[in-house]
C-alpha positions as a Markdown table, in Angstrom:
| # | Residue | x | y | z |
|---|---|---|---|---|
| 1 | Met | -9.7 | 29.0 | 34.8 |
| 2 | Ser | -7.3 | 28.6 | 37.5 |
| 3 | Leu | -4.1 | 30.0 | 39.0 |
| 4 | Ser | -1.0 | 28.2 | 38.9 |
| 5 | Gly | -2.9 | 24.7 | 38.9 |
| 6 | Arg | -3.5 | 25.4 | 42.9 |
| 7 | Tyr | -7.3 | 25.4 | 42.5 |
| 8 | Lys | -9.0 | 22.2 | 40.9 |
| 9 | Glu | -11.7 | 23.6 | 40.4 |
| 10 | Pro | -12.5 | 27.0 | 38.1 |
| 11 | Ile | -12.1 | 30.1 | 40.0 |
| 12 | Ala | -14.0 | 32.7 | 37.1 |
| 13 | Lys | -15.3 | 32.5 | 33.8 |
| 14 | Ile | -14.7 | 34.8 | 30.7 |
| 15 | Ser | -18.0 | 36.5 | 30.3 |
| 16 | Lys | -17.5 | 38.7 | 27.3 |
| 17 | Ile | -15.0 | 40.7 | 25.2 |
| 18 | Phe | -14.4 | 44.4 | 26.6 |
| 19 | Gly | -13.0 | 47.7 | 24.9 |
| 20 | Thr | -10.8 | 47.9 | 22.0 |
| 21 | Lys | -7.4 | 46.8 | 23.6 |
| 22 | Gly | -7.9 | 42.9 | 24.0 |
| 23 | Glu | -9.9 | 43.3 | 27.4 |
| 24 | Val | -12.3 | 40.6 | 28.7 |
| 25 | Ala | -14.9 | 41.2 | 31.1 |
| 26 | Met | -14.5 | 38.1 | 33.8 |
| 27 | Arg | -17.2 | 36.8 | 36.4 |
| 28 | Leu | -15.1 | 36.0 | 39.5 |
| 29 | Tyr | -16.4 | 32.9 | 42.0 |
| 30 | Asp | -16.2 | 33.2 | 45.3 |
| 31 | Val | -13.0 | 30.7 | 45.5 |
| 32 | Phe | -11.2 | 33.6 | 43.8 |
| 33 | Pro | -8.1 | 35.0 | 46.0 |
| 34 | Asp | -9.0 | 38.2 | 47.0 |
| 35 | Asn | -5.2 | 39.4 | 46.3 |
| 36 | Pro | -4.0 | 37.4 | 43.1 |
| 37 | Asn | -0.5 | 36.7 | 42.4 |
| 38 | Leu | -0.6 | 39.0 | 38.7 |
| 39 | Glu | 3.0 | 37.5 | 38.1 |
| 40 | Glu | 1.6 | 33.9 | 38.0 |
| 41 | Pro | 0.0 | 32.4 | 35.1 |
| 42 | Leu | -3.9 | 31.7 | 34.9 |
| 43 | Phe | -4.6 | 28.9 | 33.3 |
| 44 | Ile | -7.9 | 28.5 | 30.7 |
| 45 | Asp | -9.2 | 25.7 | 29.2 |
| 46 | Ile | -8.9 | 25.7 | 25.7 |
| 47 | Asp | -10.6 | 22.8 | 24.1 |
| 48 | Gly | -9.7 | 20.9 | 26.9 |
| 49 | Leu | -6.2 | 22.0 | 27.3 |
| 50 | Glu | -4.8 | 24.2 | 29.9 |
| 51 | Val | -3.1 | 27.1 | 28.6 |
| 52 | Pro | -1.3 | 29.3 | 30.6 |
| 53 | Leu | -1.6 | 33.4 | 30.3 |
| 54 | Phe | -0.1 | 36.0 | 31.9 |
| 55 | Phe | -2.0 | 39.3 | 33.1 |
| 56 | His | -1.0 | 42.4 | 31.4 |
| 57 | Ala | -3.8 | 44.3 | 33.4 |
| 58 | Phe | -6.6 | 43.2 | 36.0 |
| 59 | Val | -8.9 | 45.5 | 37.6 |
| 60 | Arg | -11.7 | 44.4 | 40.0 |
| 61 | Lys | -15.2 | 45.7 | 39.5 |
| 62 | Gly | -17.0 | 44.7 | 42.8 |
| 63 | Asn | -16.9 | 41.7 | 44.6 |
| 64 | Asn | -17.2 | 39.3 | 41.6 |
| 65 | Lys | -16.4 | 41.0 | 38.3 |
| 66 | Ala | -13.2 | 42.1 | 36.8 |
| 67 | Ile | -11.7 | 43.4 | 33.5 |
| 68 | Ala | -8.5 | 41.8 | 32.6 |
| 69 | Arg | -5.9 | 42.0 | 30.0 |
| 70 | Phe | -3.5 | 39.1 | 29.1 |
| 71 | Asp | 0.2 | 39.1 | 27.5 |
| 72 | Asp | 0.7 | 38.3 | 23.9 |
| 73 | Ile | -3.1 | 38.2 | 22.7 |
């Protein structure tokens, strides 16, 4: 997954579903920005297609983990 196509390498990986409201737990790679622009889409590779998803919520959990919820999911 990448932000707005700026990154050519993966910046995070969804590790599992989390909670009961559609959240996912994410593992953030070192190249993940410190202060991502949550107004920009996050492109997720689904079956070889880059699908843009917009954050509904994003909470960091330490340096390399986060809980995210996306719009329209």
